[in-house]
Backbone atoms as SQL, in Angstrom:
CREATE TABLE atoms (id INTEGER PRIMARY KEY, chain TEXT, resi INTEGER, resn TEXT, atom TEXT, x REAL, y REAL, z REAL);
INSERT INTO atoms VALUES
  (1, 'A', 1, 'MET', 'N', 1.018, -1.155, -0.109),
  (2, 'A', 1, 'MET', 'CA', -0.269, -0.091, 0.101),
  (3, 'A', 1, 'MET', 'C', 0.434, 1.437, 0.207),
  (4, 'A', 2, 'LYS', 'N', 0.658, 1.982, -0.875),
  (5, 'A', 2, 'LYS', 'CA', 1.617, 3.093, -1.005),
  (6, 'A', 2, 'LYS', 'C', 0.756, 4.512, -0.325),
  (7, 'A', 3, 'LEU', 'N', 1.613, 4.888, 0.468),
  (8, 'A', 3, 'LEU', 'CA', 0.642, 6.343, 0.574),
  (9, 'A', 3, 'LEU', 'C', 0.686, 7.468, -0.221),
  (10, 'A', 4, 'LYS', 'N', -0.141, 8.680, -0.199),
  (11, 'A', 4, 'LYS', 'CA', 0.093, 9.467, -0.830),
  (12, 'A', 4, 'LYS', 'C', 0.521, 10.604, -0.151),
  (13, 'A', 5, 'PRO', 'N', 0.950, 11.402, -0.097),
  (14, 'A', 5, 'PRO', 'CA', 1.800, 12.518, 0.225),
  (15, 'A', 5, 'PRO', 'C', 0.714, 13.936, 1.081),
  (16, 'A', 6, 'VAL', 'N', 0.277, 14.109, 1.359),
  (17, 'A', 6, 'VAL', 'CA', -0.225, 15.100, 2.401),
  (18, 'A', 6, 'VAL', 'C', -0.106, 16.593, 1.654),
  (19, 'A', 7, 'VAL', 'N', -1.192, 17.242, 1.219),
  (20, 'A', 7, 'VAL', 'CA', -1.118, 18.063, 1.210),
  (21, 'A', 7, 'VAL', 'C', -1.377, 19.669, 1.235),
  (22, 'A', 8, 'VAL', 'N', -0.730, 20.323, 2.147),
  (23, 'A', 8, 'VAL', 'CA', -1.113, 21.579, 2.691),
  (24, 'A', 8, 'VAL', 'C', -1.642, 23.388, 2.311),
  (25, 'A', 9, 'THR', 'N', -3.024, 23.514, 2.430),
  (26, 'A', 9, 'THR', 'CA', -2.665, 24.135, 1.321),
  (27, 'A', 9, 'THR', 'C', -2.490, 25.994, 2.002),
  (28, 'A', 10, 'LYS', 'N', -2.446, 26.374, 1.822),
  (29, 'A', 10, 'LYS', 'CA', -3.054, 27.914, 2.354),
  (30, 'A', 10, 'LYS', 'C', -3.765, 28.192, 3.732),
  (31, 'A', 11, 'ALA', 'N', -5.309, 28.133, 3.313),
  (32, 'A', 11, 'ALA', 'CA', -6.243, 27.906, 3.829),
  (33, 'A', 11, 'ALA', 'C', -6.261, 26.870, 5.200),
  (34, 'A', 12, 'PHE', 'N', -5.704, 25.861, 5.010),
  (35, 'A', 12, 'PHE', 'CA', -5.728, 25.098, 6.662),
  (36, 'A', 12, 'PHE', 'C', -4.560, 25.660, 7.053),
  (37, 'A', 13, 'VAL', 'N', -3.304, 25.775, 6.949),
  (38, 'A', 13, 'VAL', 'CA', -2.406, 26.266, 7.758),
  (39, 'A', 13, 'VAL', 'C', -2.816, 27.783, 8.798),
  (40, 'A', 14, 'LEU', 'N', -3.821, 28.638, 7.738),
  (41, 'A', 14, 'LEU', 'CA', -4.682, 29.486, 8.316),
  (42, 'A', 14, 'LEU', 'C', -5.965, 29.441, 9.519),
  (43, 'A', 15, 'ALA', 'N', -6.948, 28.572, 9.043),
  (44, 'A', 15, 'ALA', 'CA', -7.763, 27.793, 9.765),
  (45, 'A', 15, 'ALA', 'C', -6.866, 27.630, 11.474),
  (46, 'A', 16, 'LEU', 'N', -5.727, 26.186, 11.138),
  (47, 'A', 16, 'LEU', 'CA', -4.932, 25.986, 12.285),
  (48, 'A', 16, 'LEU', 'C', -4.433, 26.972, 13.256),
  (49, 'A', 17, 'GLN', 'N', -3.966, 27.921, 12.428),
  (50, 'A', 17, 'GLN', 'CA', -3.367, 29.263, 13.428),
  (51, 'A', 17, 'GLN', 'C', -4.805, 30.169, 14.204),
  (52, 'A', 18, 'PHE', 'N', -6.045, 29.473, 13.411),
  (53, 'A', 18, 'PHE', 'CA', -6.703, 30.736, 14.580),
  (54, 'A', 18, 'PHE', 'C', -8.003, 30.078, 15.177),
  (55, 'A', 19, 'ILE', 'N', -6.988, 28.223, 14.853),
  (56, 'A', 19, 'ILE', 'CA', -8.276, 27.429, 15.954),
  (57, 'A', 19, 'ILE', 'C', -7.020, 27.886, 17.248),
  (58, 'A', 20, 'MET', 'N', -5.594, 27.870, 17.128),
  (59, 'A', 20, 'MET', 'CA', -4.593, 27.967, 17.999),
  (60, 'A', 20, 'MET', 'C', -4.601, 29.474, 18.787),
  (61, 'A', 21, 'VAL', 'N', -5.843, 30.511, 18.219),
  (62, 'A', 21, 'VAL', 'CA', -5.996, 31.803, 18.995),
  (63, 'A', 21, 'VAL', 'C', -7.299, 31.266, 19.678),
  (64, 'A', 22, 'GLY', 'N', -7.577, 30.044, 19.499),
  (65, 'A', 22, 'GLY', 'CA', -8.600, 30.269, 20.308),
  (66, 'A', 22, 'GLY', 'C', -8.446, 29.244, 21.504),
  (67, 'A', 23, 'PHE', 'N', -7.928, 28.469, 21.068),
  (68, 'A', 23, 'PHE', 'CA', -6.622, 27.552, 22.750),
  (69, 'A', 23, 'PHE', 'C', -6.038, 28.886, 23.347),
  (70, 'A', 24, 'PHE', 'N', -4.878, 29.628, 22.382),
  (71, 'A', 24, 'PHE', 'CA', -4.350, 30.829, 23.610),
  (72, 'A', 24, 'PHE', 'C', -5.531, 31.305, 24.486),
  (73, 'A', 25, 'ILE', 'N', -6.579, 32.047, 23.965),
  (74, 'A', 25, 'ILE', 'CA', -8.186, 32.436, 24.674),
  (75, 'A', 25, 'ILE', 'C', -8.133, 31.752, 26.005),
  (76, 'A', 26, 'ALA', 'N', -8.382, 30.558, 25.706),
  (77, 'A', 26, 'ALA', 'CA', -8.801, 29.704, 26.711),
  (78, 'A', 26, 'ALA', 'C', -7.921, 29.589, 28.009),
  (79, 'A', 27, 'PHE', 'N', -6.644, 28.826, 27.119),
  (80, 'A', 27, 'PHE', 'CA', -5.751, 28.852, 28.149),
  (81, 'A', 27, 'PHE', 'C', -4.986, 30.203, 29.099),
  (82, 'A', 28, 'ALA', 'N', -5.527, 30.880, 28.336),
  (83, 'A', 28, 'ALA', 'CA', -4.691, 32.488, 28.913),
  (84, 'A', 28, 'ALA', 'C', -5.533, 33.012, 30.056),
  (85, 'A', 29, 'LEU', 'N', -7.063, 32.599, 29.861),
  (86, 'A', 29, 'LEU', 'CA', -7.902, 32.586, 30.866),
  (87, 'A', 29, 'LEU', 'C', -7.663, 31.319, 32.268),
  (88, 'A', 30, 'ILE', 'N', -7.582, 30.238, 31.583),
  (89, 'A', 30, 'ILE', 'CA', -8.275, 29.586, 32.513),
  (90, 'A', 30, 'ILE', 'C', -7.114, 29.379, 33.891),
  (91, 'A', 31, 'LEU', 'N', -5.728, 28.941, 32.905),
  (92, 'A', 31, 'LEU', 'CA', -4.666, 28.888, 33.646),
  (93, 'A', 31, 'LEU', 'C', -3.785, 29.868, 35.354),
  (94, 'A', 32, 'PRO', 'N', -4.404, 30.957, 34.955),
  (95, 'A', 32, 'PRO', 'CA', -4.251, 32.700, 36.092),
  (96, 'A', 32, 'PRO', 'C', -5.155, 32.332, 36.825),
  (97, 'A', 33, 'THR', 'N', -6.301, 31.804, 36.460),
  (98, 'A', 33, 'THR', 'CA', -7.810, 32.328, 37.672),
  (99, 'A', 33, 'THR', 'C', -7.805, 30.863, 38.421),
  (100, 'A', 34, 'VAL', 'N', -7.108, 29.862, 38.175),
  (101, 'A', 34, 'VAL', 'CA', -7.177, 28.591, 38.438),
  (102, 'A', 34, 'VAL', 'C', -6.173, 28.838, 39.554),
  (103, 'A', 35, 'LEU', 'N', -5.142, 29.059, 39.116),
  (104, 'A', 35, 'LEU', 'CA', -3.755, 29.157, 40.015),
  (105, 'A', 35, 'LEU', 'C', -4.852, 30.178, 41.011),
  (106, 'A', 36, 'GLY', 'N', -4.720, 30.907, 40.521),
  (107, 'A', 36, 'GLY', 'CA', -5.229, 32.348, 41.842),
  (108, 'A', 36, 'GLY', 'C', -6.552, 31.684, 42.084),
  (109, 'A', 37, 'TRP', 'N', -7.341, 30.762, 42.614),
  (110, 'A', 37, 'TRP', 'CA', -8.510, 30.025, 42.720),
  (111, 'A', 37, 'TRP', 'C', -7.775, 28.975, 43.892),
  (112, 'A', 38, 'TRP', 'N', -6.826, 28.433, 43.548),
  (113, 'A', 38, 'TRP', 'CA', -5.933, 27.519, 44.379),
  (114, 'A', 38, 'TRP', 'C', -5.089, 28.041, 45.339),
  (115, 'A', 39, 'VAL', 'N', -5.032, 29.197, 45.018),
  (116, 'A', 39, 'VAL', 'CA', -3.938, 30.080, 46.188),
  (117, 'A', 39, 'VAL', 'C', -4.807, 30.629, 47.469),
  (118, 'A', 40, 'ASP', 'N', -6.049, 30.963, 46.918),
  (119, 'A', 40, 'ASP', 'CA', -6.886, 31.512, 47.403),
  (120, 'A', 40, 'ASP', 'C', -7.812, 30.096, 48.828),
  (121, 'A', 41, 'LYS', 'N', -7.395, 28.948, 48.264),
  (122, 'A', 41, 'LYS', 'CA', -8.004, 27.720, 49.021),
  (123, 'A', 41, 'LYS', 'C', -6.643, 27.804, 49.903),
  (124, 'A', 42, 'LYS', 'N', -6.256, 27.703, 49.139),
  (125, 'A', 42, 'LYS', 'CA', -4.792, 27.821, 50.610),
  (126, 'A', 42, 'LYS', 'C', -4.584, 28.729, 51.339),
  (127, 'A', 43, 'VAL', 'N', -4.607, 30.181, 51.800),
  (128, 'A', 43, 'VAL', 'CA', -4.864, 30.891, 52.311),
  (129, 'A', 43, 'VAL', 'C', -5.817, 31.075, 52.610),
  (130, 'A', 44, 'ALA', 'N', -7.048, 30.828, 52.691),
  (131, 'A', 44, 'ALA', 'CA', -8.263, 30.033, 52.307),
  (132, 'A', 44, 'ALA', 'C', -9.127, 32.203, 53.603),
  (133, 'A', 45, 'TRP', 'N', -8.715, 33.327, 52.929),
  (134, 'A', 45, 'TRP', 'CA', -9.352, 34.194, 52.975),
  (135, 'A', 45, 'TRP', 'C', -10.924, 34.554, 53.143),
  (136, 'A', 46, 'GLY', 'N', -11.653, 35.245, 53.536),
  (137, 'A', 46, 'GLY', 'CA', -13.588, 35.441, 52.960),
  (138, 'A', 46, 'GLY', 'C', -13.505, 35.650, 51.537),
  (139, 'A', 47, 'PHE', 'N', -12.099, 36.797, 50.990),
  (140, 'A', 47, 'PHE', 'CA', -12.940, 37.438, 49.522),
  (141, 'A', 47, 'PHE', 'C', -11.732, 36.601, 48.660),
  (142, 'A', 48, 'PRO', 'N', -12.275, 36.103, 47.413),
  (143, 'A', 48, 'PRO', 'CA', -11.196, 36.140, 46.129),
  (144, 'A', 48, 'PRO', 'C', -10.648, 36.534, 45.809),
  (145, 'A', 49, 'VAL', 'N', -9.421, 37.021, 46.522),
  (146, 'A', 49, 'VAL', 'CA', -8.529, 37.991, 45.909),
  (147, 'A', 49, 'VAL', 'C', -6.992, 37.573, 45.207),
  (148, 'A', 50, 'PHE', 'N', -6.847, 36.401, 44.785),
  (149, 'A', 50, 'PHE', 'CA', -5.829, 35.977, 44.114),
  (150, 'A', 50, 'PHE', 'C', -6.659, 35.279, 42.675),
  (151, 'A', 51, 'SER', 'N', -8.198, 35.001, 43.194),
  (152, 'A', 51, 'SER', 'CA', -8.931, 34.649, 41.818),
  (153, 'A', 51, 'SER', 'C', -8.631, 35.544, 40.935),
  (154, 'A', 52, 'ILE', 'N', -9.250, 37.037, 41.509),
  (155, 'A', 52, 'ILE', 'CA', -9.721, 38.539, 41.114),
  (156, 'A', 52, 'ILE', 'C', -7.997, 38.477, 40.459),
  (157, 'A', 53, 'VAL', 'N', -6.982, 38.451, 40.796),
  (158, 'A', 53, 'VAL', 'CA', -6.164, 38.968, 40.382),
  (159, 'A', 53, 'VAL', 'C', -5.629, 38.143, 39.019),
  (160, 'A', 54, 'GLY', 'N', -5.281, 36.758, 39.119),
  (161, 'A', 54, 'GLY', 'CA', -5.720, 36.151, 38.177),
  (162, 'A', 54, 'GLY', 'C', -5.965, 36.065, 37.422),
  (163, 'A', 55, 'LEU', 'N', -6.836, 36.293, 36.972),
  (164, 'A', 55, 'LEU', 'CA', -8.196, 36.623, 36.257),
  (165, 'A', 55, 'LEU', 'C', -7.843, 37.735, 34.947),
  (166, 'A', 56, 'GLY', 'N', -7.681, 38.570, 36.380),
  (167, 'A', 56, 'GLY', 'CA', -7.046, 39.824, 35.429),
  (168, 'A', 56, 'GLY', 'C', -5.291, 40.274, 34.662),
  (169, 'A', 57, 'LEU', 'N', -4.841, 39.018, 35.101),
  (170, 'A', 57, 'LEU', 'CA', -3.428, 38.918, 34.973),
  (171, 'A', 57, 'LEU', 'C', -3.689, 37.895, 33.564),
  (172, 'A', 58, 'GLY', 'N', -4.888, 36.923, 33.325),
  (173, 'A', 58, 'GLY', 'CA', -5.191, 36.270, 32.321),
  (174, 'A', 58, 'GLY', 'C', -5.861, 37.562, 30.625),
  (175, 'A', 59, 'ILE', 'N', -6.857, 38.354, 31.729),
  (176, 'A', 59, 'ILE', 'CA', -6.742, 39.264, 30.332),
  (177, 'A', 59, 'ILE', 'C', -5.836, 40.102, 29.600),
  (178, 'A', 60, 'LEU', 'N', -5.284, 40.366, 30.582),
  (179, 'A', 60, 'LEU', 'CA', -4.160, 41.234, 29.778),
  (180, 'A', 60, 'LEU', 'C', -2.664, 40.128, 29.617),
  (181, 'A', 61, 'ILE', 'N', -2.946, 39.155, 29.356),
  (182, 'A', 61, 'ILE', 'CA', -1.934, 38.260, 28.769),
  (183, 'A', 61, 'ILE', 'C', -2.841, 38.070, 27.369),
  (184, 'A', 62, 'MET', 'N', -3.922, 37.151, 27.542),
  (185, 'A', 62, 'MET', 'CA', -4.681, 37.106, 26.154),
  (186, 'A', 62, 'MET', 'C', -4.915, 38.186, 25.346),
  (187, 'A', 63, 'VAL', 'N', -4.923, 39.370, 25.669),
  (188, 'A', 63, 'VAL', 'CA', -5.078, 40.805, 24.564),
  (189, 'A', 63, 'VAL', 'C', -3.841, 41.000, 24.158),
  (190, 'A', 64, 'TYR', 'N', -3.404, 41.179, 24.902),
  (191, 'A', 64, 'TYR', 'CA', -1.366, 41.302, 24.477),
  (192, 'A', 64, 'TYR', 'C', -1.356, 39.833, 23.408),
  (193, 'A', 65, 'GLY', 'N', -1.312, 38.633, 23.684),
  (194, 'A', 65, 'GLY', 'CA', -1.071, 37.691, 23.442),
  (195, 'A', 65, 'GLY', 'C', -1.623, 37.387, 21.925),
  (196, 'A', 66, 'VAL', 'N', -3.060, 38.158, 21.907),
  (197, 'A', 66, 'VAL', 'CA', -4.347, 37.890, 20.185),
  (198, 'A', 66, 'VAL', 'C', -3.590, 38.787, 19.792),
  (199, 'A', 67, 'ILE', 'N', -3.165, 40.363, 19.854),
  (200, 'A', 67, 'ILE', 'CA', -2.844, 41.565, 19.107),
  (201, 'A', 67, 'ILE', 'C', -1.713, 40.715, 18.653),
  (202, 'A', 68, 'ALA', 'N', -1.410, 40.207, 19.489),
  (203, 'A', 68, 'ALA', 'CA', 0.248, 39.257, 18.503),
  (204, 'A', 68, 'ALA', 'C', 0.613, 38.747, 17.121),
  (205, 'A', 69, 'MET', 'N', -1.040, 37.834, 18.394),
  (206, 'A', 69, 'MET', 'CA', -1.227, 36.163, 17.030),
  (207, 'A', 69, 'MET', 'C', -1.808, 36.525, 15.494),
  (208, 'A', 70, 'ILE', 'N', -2.550, 38.143, 16.127),
  (209, 'A', 70, 'ILE', 'CA', -3.459, 38.586, 15.048),
  (210, 'A', 70, 'ILE', 'C', -3.227, 39.773, 13.869),
  (211, 'A', 71, 'LYS', 'N', -2.197, 40.473, 14.638),
  (212, 'A', 71, 'LYS', 'CA', -1.264, 41.783, 13.720),
  (213, 'A', 71, 'LYS', 'C', -0.535, 41.316, 12.573),
  (214, 'A', 72, 'PRO', 'N', -0.253, 39.748, 12.189),
  (215, 'A', 72, 'PRO', 'CA', 0.797, 39.478, 10.530),
  (216, 'A', 72, 'PRO', 'C', -0.889, 39.731, 9.800),
  (217, 'A', 73, 'PHE', 'N', -2.126, 38.871, 10.274),
  (218, 'A', 73, 'PHE', 'CA', -3.097, 38.475, 9.208),
  (219, 'A', 73, 'PHE', 'C', -3.741, 40.209, 9.041),
  (220, 'A', 74, 'LEU', 'N', -3.632, 41.127, 9.862),
  (221, 'A', 74, 'LEU', 'CA', -4.260, 42.855, 9.374),
  (222, 'A', 74, 'LEU', 'C', -2.732, 43.259, 8.955),
  (223, 'A', 75, 'ASP', 'N', -1.474, 43.398, 9.226),
  (224, 'A', 75, 'ASP', 'CA', -0.869, 43.644, 8.212),
  (225, 'A', 75, 'ASP', 'C', -0.808, 42.905, 6.579),
  (226, 'A', 76, 'GLU', 'N', -1.247, 41.805, 6.312),
  (227, 'A', 76, 'GLU', 'CA', -0.621, 40.914, 5.091),
  (228, 'A', 76, 'GLU', 'C', -2.833, 41.863, 4.557),
  (229, 'A', 77, 'ALA', 'N', -3.361, 42.036, 5.126),
  (230, 'A', 77, 'ALA', 'CA', -4.701, 41.934, 4.378),
  (231, 'A', 77, 'ALA', 'C', -4.864, 43.734, 4.349),
  (232, 'A', 78, 'GLN', 'N', -3.670, 44.666, 4.704),
  (233, 'A', 78, 'GLN', 'CA', -3.220, 45.949, 4.475),
  (234, 'A', 78, 'GLN', 'C', -2.665, 46.517, 3.583),
  (235, 'A', 79, 'LYS', 'N', -2.566, 45.545, 3.498),
  (236, 'A', 79, 'LYS', 'CA', -0.951, 45.656, 2.143),
  (237, 'A', 79, 'LYS', 'C', -1.997, 44.987, 1.347),
  (238, 'A', 80, 'GLN', 'N', -2.838, 43.758, 1.184),
  (239, 'A', 80, 'GLN', 'CA', -3.468, 43.653, -0.105),
  (240, 'A', 80, 'GLN', 'C', -4.542, 45.159, -0.906),
  (241, 'A', 81, 'THR', 'N', -5.031, 45.327, 0.523),
  (242, 'A', 81, 'THR', 'CA', -5.903, 46.930, -0.306),
  (243, 'A', 81, 'THR', 'C', -4.939, 47.221, -0.663),
  (244, 'A', 82, 'LYS', 'N', -3.944, 47.967, -0.091),
  (245, 'A', 82, 'LYS', 'CA', -3.385, 49.142, -0.214),
  (246, 'A', 82, 'LYS', 'C', -2.544, 48.594, -2.049),
  (247, 'A', 83, 'ASP', 'N', -2.295, 47.209, -2.228),
  (248, 'A', 83, 'ASP', 'CA', -1.918, 46.898, -3.837),
  (249, 'A', 83, 'ASP', 'C', -3.171, 47.032, -4.990),
  (250, 'A', 84, 'LEU', 'N', -4.001, 46.877, -4.553),
  (251, 'A', 84, 'LEU', 'CA', -5.433, 46.941, -4.659),
  (252, 'A', 84, 'LEU', 'C', -5.799, 47.788, -5.727),
  (253, 'A', 85, 'LEU', 'N', -6.119, 48.974, -4.238),
  (254, 'A', 85, 'LEU', 'CA', -6.268, 50.350, -4.843),
  (255, 'A', 85, 'LEU', 'C', -5.300, 51.189, -5.507),
  (256, 'A', 86, 'ASP', 'N', -3.778, 50.646, -5.317),
  (257, 'A', 86, 'ASP', 'CA', -2.816, 51.383, -6.012),
  (258, 'A', 86, 'ASP', 'C', -3.446, 50.534, -7.506),
  (259, 'A', 87, 'LYS', 'N', -3.812, 49.044, -8.052),
  (260, 'A', 87, 'LYS', 'CA', -3.812, 48.858, -9.020),
  (261, 'A', 87, 'LYS', 'C', -4.769, 49.412, -9.964),
  (262, 'A', 88, 'TYR', 'N', -5.850, 49.877, -9.172),
  (263, 'A', 88, 'TYR', 'CA', -7.378, 50.975, -9.236),
  (264, 'A', 88, 'TYR', 'C', -7.146, 52.120, -9.911),
  (265, 'A', 89, 'LYS', 'N', -6.038, 53.099, -9.777),
  (266, 'A', 89, 'LYS', 'CA', -6.192, 54.905, -9.710),
  (267, 'A', 89, 'LYS', 'C', -5.139, 54.910, -11.200);
């Protein structure tokens, strides 16, 4: 049985990159929040200070990471738009 080579298209790579953005968002929010929750359980205060700090830190990490991941797509779209407008001037 002969195996066929796998053809990876640009659309497939783009789809995987956007799936990775989704996983990054989930993990960037969940991990610091769960860590803060764990510290709150160990400290046993009445107010979940570390959970809130963890969630805030996760939001900051998420925003920075998503901007860094999406920036190449936005730059490419801007370049294509500029090239298209220059073509029809």
